[in-house]
LUMDORO-958682 format. One line per field, with one value per residue (C-alpha): chain; residue in one letter; y negated, z negated, x. Coordinates in nm, 3 decimals. Last residue first. Example, Ala and Ser with C-alpha at 12.3 -4.5 7.8 and 13.67 -1.06 7.14 Angstrom:
// residues 2
ch	[A | A] $
aa	[S | A] $
y	[0.106 | 0.450] $
z	[-0.714 | -0.780] $
x	[1.367 | 1.230] $
***
This chain:
// residues 323
ch	[A | A | A | A | A | A | A | A | A | A | A | A | A | A | A | A | A | A | A | A | A | A | A | A | A | A | A | A | A | A | A | A | A | A | A | A | A | A | A | A | A | A | A | A | A | A | A | A | A | A | A | A | A | A | A | A | A | A | A | A | A | A | A | A | A | A | A | A | A | A | A | A | A | A | A | A | A | A | A | A | A | A | A | A | A | A | A | A | A | A | A | A | A | A | A | A | A | A | A | A | A | A | A | A | A | A | A | A | A | A | A | A | A | A | A | A | A | A | A | A | A | A | A | A | A | A | A | A | A | A | A | A | A | A | A | A | A | A | A | A | A | A | A | A | A | A | A | A | A | A | A | A | A | A | A | A | A | A | A | A | A | A | A | A | A | A | A | A | A | A | A | A | A | A | A | A | A | A | A | A | A | A | A | A | A | A | A | A | A | A | A | A | A | A | A | A | A | A | A | A | A | A | A | A | A | A | A | A | A | A | A | A | A | A | A | A | A | A | A | A | A | A | A | A | A | A | A | A | A | A | A | A | A | A | A | A | A | A | A | A | A | A | A | A | A | A | A | A | A | A | A | A | A | A | A | A | A | A | A | A | A | A | A | A | A | A | A | A | A | A | A | A | A | A | A | A | A | A | A | A | A | A | A | A | A | A | A | A | A | A | A | A | A | A | A | A | A | A | A | A | A | A | A | A | A | A | A | A | A | A | A | A | A | A | A | A | A | A | A | A | A | A | A] $
aa	[R | A | G | G | L | P | P | K | G | R | I | L | S | D | W | Y | A | D | I | S | V | T | S | T | P | A | P | S | D | D | N | D | W | L | K | I | L | D | W | E | E | A | T | F | S | C | E | H | C | L | H | A | I | T | E | L | H | T | Q | C | L | S | C | F | P | S | H | P | W | G | R | I | A | L | N | D | A | T | L | I | K | G | H | L | V | T | W | A | F | F | R | V | K | P | E | A | H | A | K | W | I | K | A | T | A | F | P | P | F | S | G | V | F | Q | V | K | Y | A | S | T | A | S | Y | S | G | S | S | S | W | R | W | S | I | T | D | T | A | D | T | L | S | V | G | V | I | L | G | W | L | D | V | F | D | S | L | E | Q | P | T | A | I | H | Q | L | S | R | I | W | N | N | G | Q | L | E | K | Q | V | T | R | Q | K | R | T | A | I | A | Y | L | R | P | W | R | A | C | T | I | G | G | D | P | L | W | P | D | H | W | F | L | T | K | A | G | N | G | L | Q | I | R | T | S | A | R | F | L | D | M | D | T | S | T | C | P | S | S | L | G | I | W | P | R | D | P | D | A | W | S | F | W | P | W | R | L | R | L | A | R | G | F | K | A | L | D | P | L | G | L | G | G | L | S | R | P | R | C | V | T | S | W | N | V | L | S | L | S | S | P | A | Q | G | P | R | E | Q | K | M | W | I | F | T | R | M | L | K | N | I | Q | K | L | V | G | Q | P | I | S | F | A | M | L | H | Y | T | V | M] $
y	[-0.157 | -0.109 | -0.093 | 0.115 | -0.136 | -0.407 | -0.797 | -0.969 | -1.330 | -1.201 | -0.860 | -0.873 | -1.198 | -0.967 | -0.728 | -0.972 | -1.117 | -0.758 | -0.701 | -1.009 | -1.268 | -1.418 | -1.648 | -1.521 | -1.471 | -1.233 | -1.460 | -1.364 | -1.170 | -0.866 | -0.613 | -0.377 | -0.157 | -0.395 | -0.486 | -0.150 | -0.196 | -0.510 | -0.360 | -0.063 | -0.328 | -0.555 | -0.174 | -0.093 | -0.491 | -0.453 | -0.717 | -0.564 | -0.237 | -0.140 | -0.501 | -0.572 | -0.258 | -0.316 | -0.153 | -0.388 | -0.479 | -0.406 | 0.019 | -0.092 | 0.212 | 0.407 | 0.055 | 0.012 | 0.000 | 0.418 | 0.581 | 0.755 | 0.746 | 0.452 | 0.395 | 0.024 | 0.130 | 0.398 | 0.087 | -0.106 | 0.156 | 0.248 | 0.455 | 0.361 | 0.141 | -0.219 | -0.136 | -0.232 | 0.059 | 0.282 | 0.228 | 0.249 | 0.596 | 0.667 | 0.543 | 0.739 | 1.082 | 1.022 | 0.979 | 0.672 | 0.454 | 0.222 | 0.146 | 0.217 | 0.058 | -0.273 | -0.242 | -0.281 | -0.658 | -0.689 | -0.681 | -0.598 | -0.782 | -0.645 | -0.843 | -0.560 | -0.202 | -0.068 | -0.206 | 0.086 | 0.431 | 0.249 | 0.171 | 0.511 | 0.721 | 0.569 | 0.413 | 0.235 | -0.080 | -0.022 | -0.306 | -0.133 | -0.289 | -0.470 | -0.091 | -0.189 | -0.073 | -0.054 | -0.168 | 0.006 | -0.224 | -0.321 | -0.675 | -0.862 | -1.247 | -1.375 | -1.764 | -1.751 | -1.544 | -1.732 | -2.045 | -1.853 | -1.654 | -2.011 | -2.140 | -1.802 | -1.873 | -2.196 | -2.004 | -1.811 | -2.078 | -2.300 | -1.998 | -1.761 | -1.614 | -1.267 | -1.225 | -1.151 | -0.836 | -1.001 | -1.266 | -0.907 | -0.857 | -1.141 | -1.068 | -0.759 | -0.887 | -0.628 | -0.352 | -0.424 | -0.520 | -0.170 | -0.123 | 0.008 | -0.252 | -0.278 | -0.489 | -0.773 | -0.931 | -0.778 | -0.821 | -1.187 | -1.252 | -1.088 | -1.365 | -1.315 | -0.947 | -0.806 | -0.960 | -0.869 | -1.096 | -1.083 | -1.452 | -1.332 | -1.107 | -0.792 | -0.652 | -0.371 | -0.316 | -0.531 | -0.541 | -0.178 | -0.137 | 0.145 | 0.024 | -0.368 | -0.369 | -0.454 | -0.574 | -0.548 | -0.443 | -0.552 | -0.303 | -0.264 | -0.450 | -0.186 | 0.086 | -0.036 | -0.066 | 0.223 | 0.403 | 0.252 | 0.348 | 0.742 | 0.861 | 1.266 | 1.221 | 1.477 | 1.612 | 1.413 | 1.428 | 1.794 | 1.844 | 1.598 | 1.387 | 1.060 | 0.978 | 0.639 | 0.561 | 0.845 | 0.918 | 0.621 | 0.691 | 1.027 | 0.944 | 0.707 | 1.004 | 1.014 | 0.673 | 0.726 | 1.066 | 0.873 | 0.604 | 0.847 | 1.046 | 0.781 | 0.918 | 0.906 | 0.651 | 0.641 | 0.215 | -0.118 | -0.255 | -0.161 | 0.180 | 0.233 | 0.259 | 0.559 | 0.545 | 0.209 | 0.385 | 0.658 | 0.381 | 0.457 | 0.639 | 0.931 | 1.209 | 1.528 | 1.768 | 2.055 | 2.150 | 2.035 | 2.225 | 2.017 | 1.823 | 1.979 | 1.708 | 1.816 | 1.605 | 1.341 | 1.402 | 1.745 | 1.699 | 1.360 | 1.599 | 1.836 | 1.573 | 1.435 | 1.766 | 1.749 | 1.419 | 1.452 | 1.791 | 1.515 | 1.267 | 1.454 | 1.509 | 1.338 | 1.620 | 1.660 | 1.483 | 1.495 | 1.900 | 1.900 | 1.680 | 1.941 | 2.237] $
z	[2.250 | 2.331 | 2.612 | 2.901 | 2.766 | 2.606 | 2.744 | 2.493 | 2.385 | 1.995 | 2.032 | 1.862 | 1.613 | 1.504 | 1.390 | 1.229 | 1.056 | 0.920 | 0.815 | 0.601 | 0.721 | 0.709 | 0.995 | 1.291 | 1.484 | 1.859 | 2.137 | 2.404 | 2.692 | 2.672 | 3.019 | 2.776 | 2.773 | 2.737 | 2.419 | 2.288 | 2.304 | 2.123 | 1.828 | 1.831 | 1.794 | 1.534 | 1.301 | 1.356 | 1.194 | 0.911 | 0.949 | 1.086 | 0.935 | 0.686 | 0.573 | 0.553 | 0.344 | 0.146 | 0.117 | -0.062 | 0.236 | 0.350 | 0.378 | 0.732 | 0.758 | 0.427 | 0.311 | -0.051 | -0.402 | -0.392 | -0.545 | -0.880 | -0.987 | -1.177 | -0.996 | -0.972 | -0.836 | -0.586 | -0.460 | -0.439 | -0.209 | -0.015 | -0.015 | 0.215 | -0.019 | 0.144 | 0.286 | 0.603 | 0.576 | 0.474 | 0.784 | 0.992 | 0.878 | 0.939 | 1.311 | 1.352 | 1.196 | 1.457 | 1.723 | 1.918 | 2.179 | 1.916 | 1.839 | 1.514 | 1.380 | 1.555 | 1.460 | 1.150 | 1.096 | 0.748 | 0.355 | 0.502 | 0.334 | 0.110 | -0.006 | 0.167 | 0.072 | -0.047 | 0.246 | 0.479 | 0.259 | 0.287 | 0.689 | 0.747 | 0.516 | 0.737 | 0.607 | 0.816 | 0.983 | 1.319 | 1.301 | 0.986 | 0.669 | 0.529 | 0.527 | 0.558 | 0.285 | 0.376 | 0.113 | 0.220 | 0.351 | 0.174 | 0.147 | -0.186 | -0.206 | -0.357 | -0.376 | -0.773 | -0.814 | -0.695 | -0.903 | -1.223 | -1.206 | -1.236 | -1.518 | -1.688 | -1.635 | -1.842 | -2.147 | -2.136 | -2.185 | -2.434 | -2.668 | -2.824 | -2.539 | -2.732 | -2.538 | -2.214 | -2.140 | -2.162 | -1.818 | -1.611 | -1.626 | -1.424 | -1.358 | -1.100 | -1.066 | -1.285 | -1.145 | -0.802 | -0.840 | -1.005 | -1.425 | -1.528 | -1.717 | -1.985 | -2.262 | -2.124 | -2.379 | -2.163 | -1.851 | -1.914 | -2.056 | -1.778 | -1.478 | -1.114 | -1.166 | -1.357 | -1.070 | -0.798 | -0.499 | -0.142 | -0.111 | -0.118 | -0.440 | -0.293 | -0.439 | -0.721 | -1.065 | -1.253 | -1.014 | -0.886 | -0.581 | -0.456 | -0.559 | -0.428 | -0.175 | 0.115 | 0.023 | 0.248 | 0.058 | 0.166 | 0.124 | -0.002 | -0.329 | -0.409 | -0.345 | -0.454 | -0.772 | -0.772 | -0.736 | -1.021 | -1.264 | -1.147 | -0.850 | -0.905 | -0.826 | -1.010 | -0.855 | -0.726 | -0.354 | -0.247 | -0.010 | 0.186 | 0.268 | 0.081 | 0.366 | 0.421 | 0.000 | -0.120 | 0.189 | 0.108 | -0.294 | -0.204 | 0.096 | -0.146 | -0.268 | 0.054 | 0.013 | -0.364 | -0.305 | -0.023 | -0.263 | -0.542 | -0.254 | -0.126 | 0.237 | 0.401 | 0.649 | 0.590 | 0.423 | 0.557 | 0.590 | 0.890 | 0.849 | 0.571 | 0.239 | 0.117 | 0.120 | -0.093 | -0.362 | -0.378 | -0.441 | -0.181 | -0.236 | -0.383 | -0.454 | -0.539 | -0.779 | -0.852 | -1.261 | -1.493 | -1.648 | -1.391 | -1.091 | -0.759 | -0.601 | -0.357 | 0.019 | 0.041 | 0.208 | 0.181 | -0.228 | -0.215 | -0.116 | -0.360 | -0.628 | -0.497 | -0.529 | -0.961 | -1.010 | -0.829 | -1.051 | -1.349 | -1.250 | -1.283 | -0.955 | -0.925 | -0.768 | -0.437 | -0.150 | -0.320 | -0.356 | 0.066 | 0.134 | -0.112 | 0.095] $
x	[1.607 | 1.236 | 0.981 | 1.228 | 1.534 | 1.401 | 1.546 | 1.804 | 1.707 | 1.819 | 1.933 | 2.322 | 2.218 | 1.914 | 2.180 | 2.391 | 2.094 | 1.997 | 2.317 | 2.345 | 2.586 | 2.917 | 3.024 | 3.155 | 2.885 | 2.966 | 2.982 | 2.790 | 2.987 | 2.743 | 2.766 | 2.575 | 2.948 | 3.131 | 2.910 | 2.903 | 3.294 | 3.294 | 3.092 | 3.375 | 3.654 | 3.472 | 3.405 | 3.777 | 3.847 | 3.587 | 3.340 | 3.065 | 2.938 | 3.185 | 3.221 | 2.874 | 2.826 | 3.085 | 3.411 | 3.686 | 3.970 | 4.286 | 4.294 | 4.117 | 3.890 | 3.873 | 3.763 | 3.924 | 3.727 | 3.819 | 3.540 | 3.431 | 3.083 | 2.950 | 2.631 | 2.695 | 3.016 | 2.900 | 2.713 | 3.041 | 3.245 | 2.966 | 2.743 | 2.424 | 2.126 | 2.109 | 1.789 | 1.968 | 2.097 | 1.910 | 1.703 | 1.986 | 2.050 | 1.705 | 1.720 | 2.063 | 1.887 | 1.595 | 1.764 | 1.813 | 1.604 | 1.475 | 1.157 | 1.205 | 1.474 | 1.394 | 1.025 | 1.097 | 1.192 | 1.321 | 1.198 | 0.873 | 0.587 | 0.281 | -0.021 | -0.273 | -0.100 | -0.399 | -0.582 | -0.349 | -0.563 | -0.883 | -0.838 | -0.670 | -0.950 | -1.252 | -1.517 | -1.766 | -1.851 | -1.776 | -1.470 | -1.321 | -1.193 | -1.470 | -1.730 | -2.080 | -2.373 | -2.748 | -3.024 | -3.359 | -3.635 | -3.974 | -3.807 | -3.645 | -3.583 | -3.263 | -3.286 | -3.287 | -2.982 | -2.689 | -2.837 | -2.867 | -2.569 | -2.415 | -2.666 | -2.554 | -2.215 | -2.238 | -2.402 | -2.146 | -1.897 | -2.131 | -2.105 | -2.367 | -2.568 | -2.694 | -3.066 | -2.835 | -3.002 | -3.362 | -3.225 | -3.203 | -3.527 | -3.652 | -4.017 | -3.835 | -3.489 | -3.347 | -3.571 | -3.494 | -3.117 | -3.081 | -2.965 | -2.684 | -2.544 | -2.821 | -2.761 | -2.513 | -2.266 | -1.972 | -2.128 | -2.164 | -1.831 | -1.691 | -1.889 | -1.745 | -1.608 | -1.924 | -2.199 | -2.015 | -1.914 | -2.037 | -2.117 | -2.518 | -2.465 | -2.489 | -2.143 | -2.209 | -2.103 | -2.410 | -2.721 | -2.675 | -2.838 | -2.988 | -3.366 | -3.296 | -3.579 | -3.340 | -2.998 | -2.713 | -2.415 | -2.077 | -1.794 | -1.381 | -1.426 | -1.713 | -1.450 | -1.138 | -1.327 | -1.475 | -1.140 | -1.001 | -1.309 | -1.200 | -1.388 | -1.428 | -1.781 | -2.053 | -2.325 | -2.607 | -2.504 | -2.312 | -2.624 | -2.585 | -2.925 | -2.813 | -2.600 | -2.495 | -2.473 | -2.371 | -2.183 | -1.961 | -1.945 | -1.773 | -1.568 | -1.395 | -1.226 | -0.983 | -0.875 | -0.750 | -0.594 | -0.391 | -0.310 | -0.213 | -0.021 | 0.203 | 0.208 | 0.519 | 0.563 | 0.933 | 0.910 | 0.967 | 0.618 | 0.564 | 0.718 | 0.390 | 0.485 | 0.606 | 1.014 | 0.993 | 0.781 | 1.077 | 1.301 | 1.609 | 1.929 | 1.747 | 2.031 | 1.779 | 1.881 | 2.046 | 2.022 | 2.277 | 2.619 | 2.819 | 2.651 | 2.509 | 2.386 | 2.124 | 2.056 | 1.721 | 1.412 | 1.340 | 1.411 | 1.224 | 0.920 | 0.984 | 1.025 | 0.700 | 0.453 | 0.578 | 0.547 | 0.143 | 0.100 | 0.203 | -0.028 | -0.301 | -0.457 | -0.874 | -1.004 | -1.204 | -1.063 | -0.707 | -0.731 | -0.845 | -0.502 | -0.323 | -0.375] $
***
C-alpha cells in the first residue's frame, strides 16, 4: 500500500518518519527505559541502513528516494505516452523531483512544441538553460514558453531585455552561441532516459541513480556472498561498521559497563580486541584455519577488522562461488 501512495502523492515528512520508525523497530531490538516508552536500539545510522548492500547498507528502501523514483513516472509518461487518461491532471512531483527528472533525461528536438526553453535538457550538449545560466534565468520575463515559441523570430531575446551587467551580457553571448546552430523540424520532440540501455524510464534506475557519488566503507561482497546464516552476516555487517556494543561503544553511549574483555579479563574490550586480538579469539581462528587446512601465518600487527578479514581470505578460492 505504501508503494501506491508514494507513486501518487508526495508523502509528508512526518508520515515518512513514522513509517521509518516502524521499520527501525523491526530491525533493531527494543530497549526498556524507566519512565519512558520502549524505543528501538539503533546501532547503525538509518541513512546507512537504507543504502544498497553494495554501498554498505542493508538494502532497505529509503522511502524519500523511493517515492521520488516512483513519482518520476508522471513526467515520463506525460512525454512518452501523452494519451493516458490522467495526462493533464496535477502532478505530485516536487521541484526536487523535476530536477532529478531533467538531469536523468535527454531531449531530441523536433518541432520544439513540447520542450520548455528554460527548464528542459534540449541544448546540443544536453544542458539545461536555467541551470547553465542562472543569471539570465533570474531576469527572464517568460519562463514557461516552449522552444518552438522562443526560437521563432528569436523571441527568447525579448525576455532578456533587462540585461544590466557585463556578466549577464557574457552569459547572453554564450547562450546565443549554442542556440544559433539549432534548427527545428516537423517531427515531434522525443525523450530518452540516461540510466538505462533501452533509453526508457524505470523506477529501479531512478532509485539507484540517487546514490551516485556514494562509496562503500568496506568490500561488501565478503559479507553478502558468504555461506552463512543471515543473522551471522547481519552481525558481521554490524562489526564492519564498528557498531557492536563492546565496552568502548558502551562508554560512548554513556551506558554502565565493565571496561575489560569478558573473555580474557585482562585487556580493554574493543571491537578489534574482541574479534582478533583476544587470546580466546585467536584460538578460535586457529581452529578455523586448521579446519580449512590453512597454514598461512596470521597478521601480527594491529589492523582493522576489515583489513584482518581481507588478509584471511586473500588468495583463497571461493567455495561454491562464495567464501
